[in-house]
Residue frames as a rotation matrix with the C-alpha (Angstrom) as fourth column:
UNK 1
-0.524 0.360 0.772 -148.01
-0.195 0.832 -0.520 106.59
-0.829 -0.423 -0.365 142.70
UNK 2
-0.930 0.247 -0.272 -149.60
-0.214 0.236 0.948 104.59
0.298 0.940 -0.167 139.90
UNK 3
-0.454 0.835 0.312 -153.35
-0.750 -0.169 -0.640 104.96
-0.481 -0.525 0.702 140.45
UNK 4
0.518 0.617 -0.592 -153.97
-0.842 0.488 -0.229 102.19
0.148 0.617 0.773 137.92
UNK 5
-0.536 -0.785 0.311 -151.82
-0.836 0.544 -0.069 99.60
-0.115 -0.297 -0.948 139.68
UNK 6
-0.170 0.437 -0.883 -152.72
-0.470 0.752 0.462 96.05
0.866 0.494 0.077 138.70
UNK 7
-0.847 -0.202 -0.492 -152.53
0.297 0.589 -0.752 95.19
0.441 -0.783 -0.438 142.37
UNK 8
-0.766 0.639 -0.070 -155.67
-0.329 -0.483 -0.812 97.22
-0.552 -0.599 0.580 143.08
UNK 9
-0.854 0.517 -0.061 -158.81
0.249 0.509 0.824 95.32
0.458 0.688 -0.563 142.06
UNK 10
-0.648 0.723 0.240 -162.35
-0.737 -0.516 -0.436 96.62
-0.192 -0.459 0.867 142.53
UNK 11
-0.931 0.361 -0.054 -164.91
0.344 0.917 0.200 93.86
0.122 0.167 -0.978 143.10
UNK 12
-0.463 0.858 0.223 -168.60
-0.648 -0.499 0.575 94.47
0.605 0.122 0.787 142.45
UNK 13
-0.731 0.312 0.607 -170.96
-0.432 0.477 -0.766 93.13
-0.528 -0.822 -0.214 145.09
UNK 14
-0.755 0.532 0.384 -173.78
0.643 0.714 0.275 90.75
-0.128 0.455 -0.882 144.09
UNK 15
0.184 0.858 -0.480 -176.22
0.647 -0.473 -0.598 93.58
-0.740 -0.200 -0.642 144.79
UNK 16
-0.093 -0.302 -0.949 -174.31
-0.432 -0.846 0.311 95.92
-0.897 0.439 -0.051 142.43
UNK 17
-0.964 -0.261 0.050 -174.19
-0.092 0.502 0.860 93.26
-0.250 0.824 -0.508 139.73
UNK 18
-0.416 0.888 0.197 -177.92
0.866 0.453 -0.211 92.58
-0.276 0.083 -0.958 140.08
UNK 19
0.278 0.500 -0.820 -178.70
0.262 -0.861 -0.436 96.32
-0.924 -0.093 -0.371 139.98
UNK 20
-0.477 -0.550 -0.686 -176.54
-0.521 -0.452 0.724 96.74
-0.708 0.703 -0.071 136.88
UNK 21
-0.944 0.166 0.286 -178.24
0.313 0.730 0.607 93.84
-0.108 0.663 -0.741 135.12
UNK 22
-0.043 0.988 -0.150 -181.69
0.850 -0.042 -0.525 95.19
-0.525 -0.150 -0.838 136.01
UNK 23
0.117 0.018 -0.993 -180.72
-0.158 -0.987 -0.036 98.62
-0.981 0.161 -0.112 134.67
UNK 24
-0.821 -0.480 -0.309 -179.41
-0.390 0.076 0.918 97.15
-0.417 0.874 -0.250 131.41
UNK 25
-0.708 0.631 0.317 -182.59
0.694 0.705 0.147 95.10
-0.131 0.324 -0.937 131.01
UNK 26
0.185 0.793 -0.580 -184.75
0.561 -0.570 -0.600 98.18
-0.806 -0.215 -0.551 131.62
UNK 27
-0.201 -0.331 -0.922 -182.86
-0.495 -0.777 0.388 100.17
-0.845 0.535 -0.008 128.99
UNK 28
-0.981 -0.141 0.134 -183.26
0.026 0.591 0.806 97.30
-0.193 0.795 -0.576 126.53
UNK 29
-0.288 0.951 0.107 -187.03
0.895 0.308 -0.324 97.26
-0.341 0.003 -0.940 127.09
UNK 30
0.535 0.508 -0.675 -187.21
0.380 -0.858 -0.345 101.04
-0.755 -0.072 -0.652 126.74
UNK 31
-0.268 -0.887 0.375 -184.75
0.768 0.038 0.639 101.21
-0.581 0.459 0.672 123.85
UNK 32
-0.174 0.150 0.973 -186.57
0.845 -0.484 0.226 103.44
0.505 0.862 -0.043 121.32
UNK 33
0.850 0.519 0.091 -187.73
0.377 -0.720 0.583 105.78
0.368 -0.461 -0.808 124.07
UNK 34
0.556 -0.730 -0.397 -184.30
0.455 -0.133 0.881 105.91
-0.695 -0.671 0.258 125.69
UNK 35
-0.175 -0.650 0.740 -182.72
0.981 -0.048 0.190 106.70
-0.088 0.759 0.646 122.32
UNK 36
0.196 0.324 0.926 -184.59
0.554 -0.815 0.168 110.00
0.809 0.480 -0.339 121.97
UNK 37
0.987 0.087 -0.132 -184.03
0.157 -0.477 0.865 111.00
0.012 -0.875 -0.485 125.59
UNK 38
0.269 -0.961 -0.065 -180.32
0.663 0.136 0.736 110.38
-0.698 -0.241 0.674 125.22
UNK 39
-0.166 -0.276 0.947 -180.28
0.939 -0.337 0.067 112.30
0.300 0.900 0.315 121.95
UNK 40
0.518 0.471 0.714 -181.92
0.252 -0.882 0.398 115.27
0.817 -0.026 -0.576 123.72
UNK 41
-0.546 -0.818 0.180 -179.51
-0.007 -0.210 -0.978 115.02
0.838 -0.535 0.109 126.65
UNK 42
0.057 0.666 0.743 -182.31
-0.900 -0.288 0.327 114.18
0.432 -0.688 0.583 129.07
UNK 43
-0.921 -0.305 0.243 -182.41
-0.388 0.777 -0.496 111.54
-0.038 -0.551 -0.834 131.78
UNK 44
-0.429 0.795 -0.429 -185.19
0.139 0.527 0.838 108.99
0.893 0.300 -0.337 131.67
UNK 45
-0.010 0.503 0.864 -187.86
-0.916 -0.351 0.194 109.45
0.401 -0.790 0.464 134.35
UNK 46
-0.755 -0.287 0.589 -188.33
-0.576 0.720 -0.387 106.67
-0.313 -0.632 -0.709 136.89
UNK 47
-0.033 0.695 -0.719 -190.11
-0.721 0.482 0.499 103.64
0.693 0.534 0.485 135.44
UNK 48
-0.446 -0.010 0.895 -191.56
-0.730 0.582 -0.358 100.99
-0.517 -0.813 -0.267 137.76
UNK 49
-0.652 0.172 -0.738 -192.12
-0.527 0.598 0.605 97.67
0.545 0.783 -0.299 136.01
UNK 50
-0.237 0.741 0.628 -195.35
-0.860 0.141 -0.491 95.86
-0.452 -0.657 0.603 136.85
UNK 51
-0.861 0.202 0.466 -197.03
0.320 0.928 0.190 92.53
-0.394 0.313 -0.864 136.29
UNK 52
-0.755 0.595 0.275 -200.10
0.151 -0.251 0.956 92.71
0.638 0.763 0.100 134.06
UNK 53
0.122 0.871 -0.477 -202.47
0.763 0.225 0.606 92.16
0.635 -0.437 -0.636 136.98
UNK 54
-0.267 -0.292 -0.919 -200.86
0.861 -0.500 -0.091 95.08
-0.433 -0.815 0.384 138.82
UNK 55
-0.964 -0.008 0.265 -201.96
0.160 -0.816 0.555 97.57
0.212 0.578 0.788 136.15
UNK 56
-0.576 0.797 -0.183 -205.19
0.152 -0.116 -0.982 99.22
-0.803 -0.593 -0.054 137.37
UNK 57
-0.159 0.651 0.743 -208.32
0.987 0.085 0.137 99.53
0.026 0.755 -0.656 135.28
UNK 58
0.816 0.577 0.040 -209.15
-0.200 0.346 -0.917 101.08
-0.542 0.740 0.397 132.85
UNK 59
0.225 -0.813 -0.538 -205.49
-0.958 -0.286 0.031 100.96
-0.179 0.508 -0.843 131.78
UNK 60
-0.443 -0.385 0.810 -205.25
-0.323 0.911 0.256 97.20
-0.836 -0.148 -0.528 132.18
UNK 61
0.394 0.682 0.616 -207.90
0.388 0.485 -0.784 96.65
-0.833 0.548 -0.074 129.49
UNK 62
0.930 -0.057 -0.363 -206.02
-0.320 -0.613 -0.723 99.03
-0.181 0.788 -0.588 127.18
UNK 63
0.184 -0.978 -0.102 -202.55
-0.983 -0.180 -0.046 97.59
0.027 0.109 -0.994 127.76
UNK 64
-0.493 -0.421 0.761 -202.67
-0.576 0.814 0.077 93.96
-0.652 -0.401 -0.644 128.86
UNK 65
0.699 0.619 0.358 -203.43
-0.068 0.556 -0.829 92.18
-0.712 0.555 0.430 125.59
UNK 66
-0.294 -0.828 0.477 -201.70
0.452 0.319 0.833 91.14
-0.842 0.460 0.281 122.36
UNK 67
0.517 0.590 0.620 -203.60
0.831 -0.172 -0.530 93.42
-0.206 0.789 -0.579 120.00
UNK 68
-0.445 -0.578 0.684 -202.40
0.723 -0.683 -0.106 96.50
0.529 0.447 0.722 118.11
UNK 69
-0.577 0.184 -0.796 -202.88
0.609 -0.553 -0.569 99.70
-0.545 -0.813 0.207 120.08
UNK 70
-0.974 0.184 -0.131 -204.25
-0.226 -0.780 0.583 101.72
0.005 0.598 0.802 117.16
UNK 71
-0.353 0.910 -0.218 -207.58
-0.040 0.218 0.975 99.82
0.935 0.353 -0.040 116.84
UNK 72
-0.240 0.226 -0.944 -207.71
0.913 0.382 -0.141 99.31
0.329 -0.896 -0.298 120.62
UNK 73
-0.761 -0.101 -0.641 -207.50
0.395 -0.856 -0.333 103.06
-0.515 -0.507 0.692 121.26
UNK 74
-0.877 0.478 -0.045 -209.87
-0.308 -0.487 0.818 103.84
0.369 0.731 0.574 118.38
UNK 75
-0.200 0.830 -0.521 -212.52
0.418 0.553 0.721 101.56
0.886 -0.074 -0.457 119.90
UNK 76
-0.316 0.020 -0.949 -212.00
0.948 -0.028 -0.317 102.92
-0.033 -0.999 -0.010 123.42
UNK 77
-0.714 -0.053 -0.698 -212.25
0.186 -0.976 -0.117 106.56
-0.675 -0.213 0.706 122.33
UNK 78
0.259 0.874 0.411 -214.94
0.670 0.144 -0.728 105.94
-0.696 0.464 -0.548 119.67
UNK 79
0.750 -0.104 -0.653 -212.82
-0.408 -0.850 -0.334 107.79
-0.520 0.516 -0.680 117.14
UNK 80
0.778 -0.618 0.114 -210.31
0.429 0.389 -0.816 107.27
0.460 0.683 0.567 114.38
UNK 81
0.668 -0.644 -0.374 -206.73
0.284 -0.244 0.927 107.85
-0.688 -0.725 0.020 115.53
UNK 82
0.880 -0.418 0.227 -204.05
0.111 -0.283 -0.953 109.87
0.462 0.863 -0.202 113.79
UNK 83
0.406 -0.854 -0.325 -200.28
0.913 0.365 0.183 110.08
-0.038 -0.371 0.928 114.16
UNK 84
0.936 -0.304 0.175 -198.09
-0.283 -0.949 -0.136 113.03
0.207 0.078 -0.975 115.14
UNK 85
0.488 -0.846 -0.213 -194.33
0.778 0.532 -0.333 112.56
0.395 -0.003 0.918 114.76
UNK 86
0.969 -0.156 -0.189 -192.22
-0.005 -0.785 0.620 114.59
-0.245 -0.600 -0.762 117.21
UNK 87
0.073 -0.984 -0.164 -188.76
-0.837 -0.150 0.527 113.23
-0.543 0.099 -0.834 116.36
UNK 88
0.950 0.235 0.207 -187.45
-0.112 0.871 -0.478 110.67
-0.293 0.431 0.854 113.91
UNK 89
-0.215 -0.968 -0.128 -184.35
-0.737 0.076 0.671 108.86
-0.640 0.239 -0.730 112.68
UNK 90
0.795 0.528 0.298 -184.30
-0.208 0.699 -0.684 106.64
-0.570 0.482 0.666 109.61
UNK 91
-0.475 -0.856 -0.205 -182.15
-0.589 0.136 0.797 104.70
-0.654 0.499 -0.568 107.18
UNK 92
-0.363 0.312 -0.878 -182.76
-0.808 0.364 0.463 102.19
0.464 0.877 0.120 104.40
UNK 93
-0.662 -0.011 -0.750 -183.19
0.136 0.982 -0.134 99.47
0.737 -0.191 -0.648 107.02
UNK 94
-0.369 0.489 -0.790 -185.13
0.928 0.232 -0.290 101.07
0.042 -0.841 -0.540 109.88
UNK 95
-0.120 0.381 0.917 -187.34
0.011 -0.923 0.385 103.92
0.993 0.056 0.106 111.08
UNK 96
-0.438 -0.001 -0.899 -187.30
0.886 0.169 -0.432 105.18
0.153 -0.986 -0.073 114.67
UNK 97
-0.278 0.454 0.847 -189.82
0.118 -0.858 0.499 107.76
0.953 0.239 0.185 115.89
UNK 98
-0.875 0.229 -0.427 -190.97
0.391 -0.187 -0.901 109.61
-0.287 -0.955 0.074 119.00
UNK 99
-0.706 0.674 0.220 -194.71
0.112 -0.201 0.973 109.99
0.700 0.711 0.067 118.46
UNK 100
-0.747 0.645 0.160 -198.14
-0.246 -0.045 -0.968 110.68
-0.617 -0.763 0.192 119.87
UNK 101
-0.735 0.640 0.224 -201.50
0.575 0.412 0.707 109.35
0.360 0.648 -0.671 118.76
UNK 102
-0.878 0.461 -0.128 -204.57
-0.339 -0.788 -0.514 111.59
-0.338 -0.408 0.848 118.80
UNK 103
-0.277 0.886 0.372 -208.32
0.693 0.453 -0.562 110.97
-0.666 0.102 -0.739 118.62
UNK 104
-0.805 -0.058 0.590 -209.50
0.542 -0.475 0.693 112.54
0.240 0.878 0.414 115.36
UNK 105
0.145 0.982 0.118 -212.86
0.781 -0.186 0.596 113.50
0.607 0.006 -0.795 116.87
UNK 106
0.919 0.235 -0.316 -211.31
0.392 -0.621 0.679 115.75
-0.037 -0.748 -0.663 119.53
UNK 107
0.477 -0.849 0.227 -207.57
-0.155 -0.336 -0.929 116.05
0.865 0.408 -0.291 118.69
UNK 108
0.677 -0.225 0.701 -206.86
-0.729 -0.071 0.681 114.92
-0.103 -0.972 -0.213 122.25
UNK 109
-0.330 -0.848 -0.414 -203.67
-0.801 0.484 -0.352 112.86
0.499 0.216 -0.839 122.70
UNK 110
0.761 0.633 0.141 -204.43
-0.626 0.661 0.413 109.22
0.168 -0.403 0.900 123.52
UNK 111
0.817 -0.576 0.031 -200.89
0.530 0.771 0.352 107.81
-0.227 -0.271 0.936 123.55
UNK 112
0.675 -0.728 -0.118 -197.27
-0.735 -0.650 -0.193 108.95
0.064 0.217 -0.974 123.68
UNK 113
0.662 -0.470 0.584 -194.25
0.030 0.794 0.607 106.82
-0.749 -0.384 0.540 123.01
UNK 114
-0.035 -0.764 -0.644 -191.53
-0.905 -0.249 0.344 105.66
-0.424 0.595 -0.683 120.69
UNK 115
0.812 0.323 0.486 -191.17
-0.076 0.884 -0.461 102.98
-0.579 0.337 0.742 118.06
UNK 116
-0.326 -0.885 -0.331 -188.30
-0.722 0.007 0.692 101.33
-0.610 0.465 -0.641 116.20
UNK 117
0.696 0.689 0.201 -189.36
-0.316 0.545 -0.777 99.58
-0.645 0.477 0.597 112.99
UNK 118
-0.529 -0.795 0.296 -187.30
-0.087 0.397 0.913 97.19
-0.844 0.458 -0.280 110.85
UNK 119
0.124 0.625 -0.771 -188.31
-0.779 -0.420 -0.466 97.59
-0.615 0.658 0.435 107.19
UNK 120
-0.733 -0.643 -0.222 -186.73
-0.611 0.481 0.628 94.54
-0.297 0.596 -0.746 105.55
UNK 121
-0.805 0.396 0.442 -189.77
0.376 0.917 -0.137 92.24
-0.460 0.056 -0.886 105.64
UNK 122
0.040 0.895 -0.445 -192.26
0.033 -0.446 -0.894 94.76
-0.999 0.021 -0.048 104.21
UNK 123
0.250 0.140 0.958 -193.46
0.954 0.136 -0.269 95.06
-0.168 0.981 -0.099 100.63
UNK 124
-0.723 -0.574 0.384 -192.40
0.653 -0.750 0.108 98.21
0.226 0.328 0.917 98.81
UNK 125
-0.072 0.798 0.598 -195.87
0.190 -0.578 0.794 99.72
0.979 0.171 -0.110 99.21
UNK 126
0.789 0.341 -0.512 -195.96
0.522 0.068 0.850 99.12
0.325 -0.938 -0.125 102.96
UNK 127
-0.094 -0.923 -0.374 -192.37
0.982 -0.147 0.117 100.31
-0.163 -0.356 0.920 103.34
UNK 128
-0.634 -0.132 0.762 -193.20
0.453 -0.862 0.227 103.61
0.627 0.489 0.606 101.60
UNK 129
0.395 0.859 0.327 -196.21
0.110 -0.397 0.911 104.22
0.912 -0.324 -0.251 103.87
UNK 130
0.645 -0.237 -0.727 -194.19
0.764 0.209 0.610 103.48
0.008 -0.949 0.316 106.99
UNK 131
-0.438 -0.899 0.026 -191.39
0.898 -0.437 0.049 105.83
-0.033 0.045 0.998 105.91
UNK 132
-0.291 0.392 0.872 -193.91
0.364 -0.798 0.480 108.57
0.885 0.457 0.090 105.05
UNK 133
-0.871 -0.138 -0.472 -195.00
0.487 -0.105 -0.867 108.70
0.070 -0.985 0.159 108.69
UNK 134
-0.690 0.676 0.259 -198.57
-0.512 -0.708 0.486 109.78
0.512 0.203 0.834 107.96
UNK 135
0.445 0.875 -0.191 -200.37
-0.532 0.430 0.729 106.84
0.720 -0.223 0.657 109.61
UNK 136
0.233 -0.309 0.922 -199.90
-0.877 0.343 0.336 104.74
-0.420 -0.887 -0.191 112.76
UNK 137
-0.737 -0.601 -0.309 -198.08
-0.675 0.677 0.292 101.48
0.033 0.424 -0.905 112.07
UNK 138
-0.687 0.519 0.509 -201.02
0.110 0.767 -0.633 99.42
-0.718 -0.378 -0.584 113.34
UNK 139
0.338 0.846 -0.413 -203.31
-0.310 -0.314 -0.897 101.10
-0.889 0.431 0.156 110.84
UNK 140
-0.007 -0.438 -0.899 -200.92
-0.997 -0.061 0.038 100.41
-0.071 0.897 -0.437 107.95
UNK 141
-0.916 -0.373 0.145 -200.51
-0.375 0.927 0.019 96.76
-0.142 -0.037 -0.989 108.89
UNK 142
-0.329 0.882 0.339 -204.28
0.146 0.402 -0.904 96.35
-0.933 -0.248 -0.261 109.11
UNK 143
0.395 0.500 -0.771 -204.97
-0.612 -0.483 -0.626 98.06
-0.685 0.719 0.115 105.79
UNK 144
-0.001 -0.506 -0.862 -202.45
-0.966 0.224 -0.131 95.85
0.259 0.833 -0.489 103.98
UNK 145
0.891 0.454 -0.014 -203.36
-0.428 0.850 0.307 92.65
0.151 -0.268 0.952 105.86
UNK 146
-0.088 -0.980 -0.181 -199.77
-0.575 0.198 -0.793 92.18
0.813 0.034 -0.581 107.06
UNK 147
0.685 0.336 -0.647 -199.75
0.215 0.755 0.620 89.09
0.696 -0.563 0.445 109.28
UNK 148
-0.477 -0.815 0.329 -198.26
-0.168 -0.283 -0.944 89.85
0.863 -0.506 -0.002 112.68
UNK 149
0.536 0.631 -0.561 -198.85
0.538 0.256 0.803 89.54
0.650 -0.732 -0.202 116.40
UNK 150
0.354 -0.356 0.865 -198.06
-0.604 -0.793 -0.079 91.61
0.714 -0.495 -0.496 119.46
UNK 151
0.336 -0.321 -0.886 -195.85
0.627 0.778 -0.044 90.36
0.703 -0.540 0.462 122.27
UNK 152
0.704 -0.053 0.708 -195.79
-0.428 -0.828 0.363 92.69
0.566 -0.559 -0.606 125.30
UNK 153
0.014 -0.804 -0.594 -192.55
0.396 0.550 -0.735 92.25
0.918 -0.225 0.326 127.25
UNK 154
-0.736 -0.246 -0.631 -193.28
0.676 -0.206 -0.707 94.57
0.044 -0.947 0.318 130.20
UNK 155
0.428 0.802 0.416 -195.84
0.577 -0.597 0.557 96.87
0.696 0.001 -0.718 131.78
UNK 156
-0.588 -0.733 -0.343 -194.95
0.760 -0.355 -0.544 99.90
0.276 -0.581 0.766 133.85
UNK 157
0.777 0.597 -0.199 -195.95
0.628 -0.756 0.186 103.02
-0.040 -0.270 -0.962 135.73
UNK 158
-0.363 -0.894 0.261 -193.98
0.891 -0.416 -0.184 106.24
0.273 0.165 0.948 135.33
UNK 159
0.180 0.335 -0.925 -194.11
0.588 -0.790 -0.172 109.71
-0.789 -0.513 -0.339 136.82
UNK 160
0.682 0.169 0.711 -194.73
0.721 -0.319 -0.616 112.11
0.123 0.933 -0.339 133.94
UNK 161
-0.364 -0.799 -0.478 -191.80
0.704 -0.573 0.421 114.39
-0.610 -0.183 0.771 133.18
UNK 162
-0.261 0.253 -0.932 -192.07
-0.276 -0.944 -0.179 117.59
-0.925 0.210 0.316 131.17
UNK 163
-0.860 -0.111 -0.498 -191.97
-0.509 0.125 0.852 115.86
-0.032 0.986 -0.164 127.77
UNK 164
-0.793 0.593 -0.138 -194.68
0.570 0.803 0.172 113.35
0.213 0.058 -0.975 128.67
UNK 165
-0.295 0.700 -0.651 -196.84
0.592 -0.401 -0.699 115.94
-0.750 -0.592 -0.296 130.42
UNK 166
-0.448 0.073 -0.891 -196.67
-0.494 -0.851 0.178 118.30
-0.745 0.520 0.417 127.45
UNK 167
-0.914 0.027 -0.405 -197.39
-0.357 0.422 0.833 115.60
0.193 0.906 -0.376 124.86
UNK 168
-0.639 0.662 -0.391 -200.30
0.607 0.746 0.273 114.07
0.473 -0.063 -0.879 126.79
UNK 169
-0.137 0.602 0.787 -201.77
-0.255 -0.789 0.559 117.18
0.957 -0.124 0.262 128.41
UNK 170
0.520 0.243 -0.819 -200.99
0.611 0.563 0.556 115.87
0.596 -0.790 0.144 131.91
UNK 171
0.891 -0.244 0.383 -199.57
-0.431 -0.719 0.545 117.37
0.142 -0.650 -0.746 135.06
UNK 172
-0.101 -0.982 -0.158 -195.90
-0.605 0.187 -0.774 116.99
0.790 0.017 -0.613 135.95
UNK 173
-0.861 -0.367 0.353 -195.40
-0.506 0.532 -0.679 113.90
0.061 -0.763 -0.644 138.17
UNK 174
0.295 0.954 0.055 -198.80
-0.941 0.300 -0.155 112.46
-0.165 -0.006 0.986 137.23
UNK 175
-0.460 -0.411 0.787 -198.62
-0.329 0.902 0.278 108.67
-0.825 -0.131 -0.550 137.46
UNK 176
0.223 0.461 -0.859 -199.05
-0.971 0.030 -0.236 107.22
-0.083 0.887 0.454 133.97
UNK 177
0.184 -0.091 0.979 -199.24
-0.187 0.974 0.125 103.61
-0.965 -0.206 0.162 132.78
UNK 178
0.366 -0.108 -0.924 -197.83
-0.928 -0.124 -0.352 101.96
-0.076 0.986 -0.146 129.70
UNK 179
0.748 -0.145 0.647 -196.18
0.061 0.987 0.151 98.93
-0.660 -0.073 0.747 128.18
UNK 180
-0.310 -0.818 -0.486 -193.16
-0.780 -0.073 0.621 97.81
-0.544 0.571 -0.615 126.20
UNK 181
0.600 0.658 0.455 -194.36
-0.191 0.670 -0.717 95.82
-0.777 0.343 0.528 123.22
UNK 182
-0.669 -0.731 -0.133 -192.86
-0.347 0.149 0.926 93.96
-0.657 0.666 -0.354 120.28
UNK 183
0.541 0.770 -0.337 -194.45
-0.697 0.186 -0.693 93.10
-0.471 0.610 0.638 116.94
UNK 184
-0.427 -0.651 0.627 -193.57
-0.232 0.749 0.620 89.74
-0.874 0.119 -0.471 115.44
UNK 185
-0.254 0.303 -0.918 -193.94
-0.965 -0.022 0.260 88.53
0.058 0.953 0.299 111.86
UNK 186
0.683 0.658 -0.316 -195.23
-0.662 0.741 0.112 85.10
0.308 0.133 0.942 110.82
UNK 187
0.244 -0.687 -0.684 -191.84
0.105 0.720 -0.686 83.50
0.964 0.095 0.247 111.50
UNK 188
0.743 0.088 -0.663 -191.72
0.657 0.091 0.748 84.95
0.126 -0.992 0.010 115.01
UNK 189
-0.370 -0.920 0.128 -189.04
0.893 -0.390 -0.224 87.50
0.256 0.032 0.966 114.17
UNK 190
0.196 0.380 -0.904 -189.33
0.670 -0.725 -0.159 90.91
-0.716 -0.574 -0.396 115.86
UNK 191
-0.211 -0.272 0.939 -189.80
0.908 -0.410 0.085 93.78
0.362 0.870 0.334 113.41
UNK 192
0.062 0.209 0.976 -190.90
-0.064 -0.975 0.213 96.54
0.996 -0.076 -0.047 115.80
UNK 193
-0.467 -0.181 -0.865 -190.08
0.856 0.154 -0.494 97.57
0.222 -0.971 0.083 119.37
UNK 194
-0.064 0.610 0.790 -192.59
0.170 -0.773 0.611 99.96
0.983 0.173 -0.055 120.91
UNK 195
-0.819 -0.020 -0.574 -192.93
0.571 -0.138 -0.809 101.93
-0.063 -0.990 0.125 124.15
UNK 196
-0.293 0.845 0.447 -196.55
0.326 -0.351 0.878 103.06
0.899 0.403 -0.173 124.69
UNK 197
-0.891 -0.016 -0.454 -197.69
0.439 -0.290 -0.851 105.47
-0.118 -0.957 0.265 127.43
UNK 198
-0.143 0.944 0.297 -201.32
0.778 -0.078 0.623 106.41
0.611 0.320 -0.724 128.06
UNK 199
-0.656 0.046 0.754 -202.79
-0.347 -0.905 -0.246 109.61
0.671 -0.423 0.609 129.50
UNK 200
-0.898 0.441 0.008 -205.01
0.141 0.305 -0.942 109.46
-0.417 -0.844 -0.336 132.57
UNK 201
-0.614 0.784 0.096 -208.66
0.113 -0.034 0.993 108.88
0.781 0.620 -0.067 131.75
UNK 202
-0.935 0.180 0.306 -210.59
-0.351 -0.342 -0.872 110.57
-0.052 -0.922 0.383 134.54
UNK 203
-0.045 0.987 -0.157 -214.02
-0.990 -0.023 0.139 109.73
0.133 0.162 0.978 133.14
UNK 204
0.255 0.098 -0.962 -213.14
-0.283 0.959 0.022 106.04
0.925 0.267 0.272 132.85
UNK 205
-0.771 -0.578 -0.267 -211.42
0.113 0.289 -0.951 105.99
0.627 -0.763 -0.157 136.25
UNK 206
-0.684 0.592 0.426 -214.52
-0.718 -0.445 -0.535 107.46
-0.128 -0.672 0.730 137.87
UNK 207
0.298 0.811 -0.504 -216.71
-0.854 0.462 0.239 104.88
0.426 0.360 0.830 136.15
UNK 208
-0.118 -0.423 -0.898 -214.45
0.039 0.902 -0.430 102.02
0.992 -0.086 -0.090 137.26
UNK 209
-0.947 -0.285 0.147 -214.50
-0.107 -0.150 -0.983 103.38
0.302 -0.947 0.112 140.80
UNK 210
-0.357 0.894 0.270 -218.29
-0.934 -0.337 -0.118 103.53
-0.015 -0.294 0.956 140.80
UNK 211
0.593 0.607 -0.529 -218.67
-0.649 0.749 0.132 99.83
0.476 0.265 0.838 139.92
UNK 212
-0.051 -0.701 -0.711 -215.72
0.172 0.695 -0.698 98.46
0.984 -0.158 0.085 141.89
UNK 213
0.869 0.348 -0.351 -216.08
0.377 -0.008 0.926 97.88
0.320 -0.937 -0.138 145.65
UNK 214
0.307 -0.764 0.567 -213.64
-0.477 -0.639 -0.603 100.13
0.824 -0.085 -0.561 147.47
């Protein structure tokens, strides 16, 4: 019997098509993060996409805006922020990294995520700093007055897997919050895709709970 008979046609249901489209869209949003998980042979943990108003405080104030995360986190933690690169891929045209950001005052991780950066629009000086991987991209853009704006495309919650828990000092299956963000140049072209995940902030959560009617 010919198991590949042209007379046998498999039809996808509308629900299957919708689920497939949603999955493809999720992978597109999570692209730089997904790249490193696939490279390591690991499955992505479960991400639940949220509207901005569904993100609880204090994470909403840290995520739901159009600003760079580097100065936002520096202000929140009252500390300069430094970069740690866990994995990277690069070429003449792009840099892709799996990274964490840390508060310089305590060395505590304040963000974990991945970034894909297109280098074509940068000056040679900026390009060299980006490739060197010594500073967060937001800090470099600020220091060199590179005009740009953020454009968050999604917010999410995710149960921390081993990689996230280890990088952020969290427990396995801790619910974390983050966003998928893009950076646009003056013409509106995207030059960076970023996935940003925050650790739990117990002190801030307790403060929010104390001033918010339960």
